[in-house]
Structures are given as structure tokens and as C-alpha cells.
C-alpha positions in Angstrom: -168.9 -79.2 -188.6 -166.0 -77.6 -189.8 -167.9 -74.1 -190.0 -168.2 -74.8 -185.9 -164.6 -76.1 -185.7 -163.5 -73.0 -187.8 -165.2 -70.8 -185.2 -164.3 -72.5 -182.1 -160.8 -71.7 -183.5 -161.3 -68.4 -183.9 -162.7 -67.9 -180.7 -159.8 -70.0 -179.1 -157.3 -67.7 -181.1 -158.9 -64.4 -180.0 -159.0 -66.0 -176.2 -155.3 -66.5 -176.4 -154.9 -63.2 -177.7 -157.2 -61.4 -174.6 -155.2 -63.8 -172.4 -151.6 -62.5 -174.0 -152.4 -58.7 -173.9 -153.8 -59.1 -170.4 -150.5 -60.7 -169.4 -148.7 -58.2 -171.2 -150.7 -55.4 -169.6 -149.8 -56.9 -166.1 -146.1 -57.2 -166.8 -146.1 -53.7 -167.4 -148.2 -52.8 -164.5 -146.1 -54.9 -162.6 -142.7 -52.8 -164.1 -144.5 -49.4 -163.0 -145.6 -50.7 -159.5 -141.7 -52.1 -159.6 -140.4 -48.8 -160.3 -142.4 -46.7 -158.5 -141.5 -48.8 -155.0 -137.9 -48.4 -155.9 -138.6 -44.5 -156.1 -140.9 -44.7 -152.7 -137.9 -46.5 -151.1 -135.5 -43.8 -152.3 -137.5 -41.0 -150.9 -137.8 -42.7 -147.7 -134.3 -42.9 -147.7 -133.5 -39.6 -148.3 -136.6 -38.7 -146.0 -134.6 -40.5 -143.0 -131.2 -38.5 -143.9 -132.7 -35.7 -144.2 -134.9 -35.8 -141.0 -131.5 -36.7 -139.2 -129.4 -34.1 -141.1 -132.3 -31.7 -139.9 -132.2 -33.0 -136.1 -128.2 -32.4 -135.9 -128.2 -28.9 -137.7 -131.2 -28.1 -134.8 -128.7 -29.5 -132.2 -126.4 -27.6 -133.4 -128.2 -24.3 -134.2 -129.2 -24.9 -130.3 -125.9 -24.8 -129.0 -124.7 -22.1 -131.3 -127.2 -19.9 -130.4 -127.0 -20.4 -126.3 -123.0 -20.0 -127.1 -124.2 -16.8 -128.4 -126.1 -15.8 -125.6 -123.5 -16.1 -123.5 -121.0 -14.1 -125.3 -123.7 -11.4 -125.6 -124.2 -11.8 -121.4 -119.9 -11.8 -121.6 -119.3 -8.6 -123.5 -122.5 -6.9 -121.7 -121.2 -7.2 -118.2 -117.2 -6.9 -119.4 -118.5 -3.3 -121.1 -120.1 -2.5 -117.8 -117.4 -3.1 -115.7 -115.1 -1.3 -118.1 -117.5 1.8 -118.0 -117.2 1.7 -114.3 -113.4 1.4 -114.4 -113.4 4.5 -116.7 -115.4 6.2 -114.4 -113.4 5.3 -111.8 -110.3 6.6 -113.4 -111.4 9.7 -114.3 -112.5 10.7 -110.6 -109.1 9.5 -109.5 -107.8 11.7 -112.2 -109.9 14.6 -111.2 -108.9 14.2 -107.0 -105.3 13.9 -108.5 -105.5 17.3 -110.6 -107.3 19.1 -107.7 -104.5 17.6 -105.1 -101.8 18.8 -107.5 -103.7 22.2 -107.9 -103.8 22.7 -104.3 -100.1 21.4 -103.5 -99.0 24.1 -105.9 -100.8 26.7 -104.5 -99.4 26.2 -100.6 -96.1 27.8 -100.0 -93.0 25.7 -100.3 -93.0 24.4 -96.8 -89.7 25.1 -95.5 -87.2 22.4 -95.6 -85.1 21.4 -92.1 -81.7 21.5 -92.8 -79.7 20.2 -90.5 -76.2 21.5 -89.7 -74.1 20.2 -88.0 -71.6 21.9 -85.6 
């Protein structure tokens, strides 16, 4: 019977050792799970922050692009009007030169002097 008791003791010791090994592996796995959950939470937080930053950047970009279009439109309109002003100024200058030339070719008009008697 002592052999049976010894065998039982050996089985018991092996069973306890296996249970302890399983508990250690479970604890290691639990630590790994906790670490991965923390990493996951950090990544989700980072994604949330980056998503908000991206939305803000897209909004700002959209506003800036719209403002740029307005600048382009204003510049184009201003340049167009400026070119018209230049053309009108050139036409006016040509008319003035013709009139000046025409006036210079005319004989001097007699000046009337009023003599008081």
C-alpha cells in the first residue's frame, strides 16, 4: 500500500505542477491581453485625434481653396478692367495727339483786341 501511496503522491505532485504551469501560462496570457487592450485603446484614441485633425484640416483646406478661387476671380476681373482702362487711355492719348496736331496746323486765329478810343 505504501507503493500505491507513493504513486498517488507522485500523481498528486504532477497534477499540482501541471495546474501551476497552466496558472502561470494563464497569467502570462492575461498580461499579454491587458497590454494588447492598452495598445488598442491608445490606437483608438490616436485614430480619434487624427480623425478630428483630418476633419479640421479638410475644412480649413476647403475654405482656403474657396478663398483662393475668389482671389483668382478678383484678380482676373481687375486685370480685365485695367486692360480696358489702358486701351481707353491709349485711345484718349491718340485723340489728343491728333487734336494737338490739327490745332498746330491751323493758322492762328486772329485775336481781337479791343481798343478803347
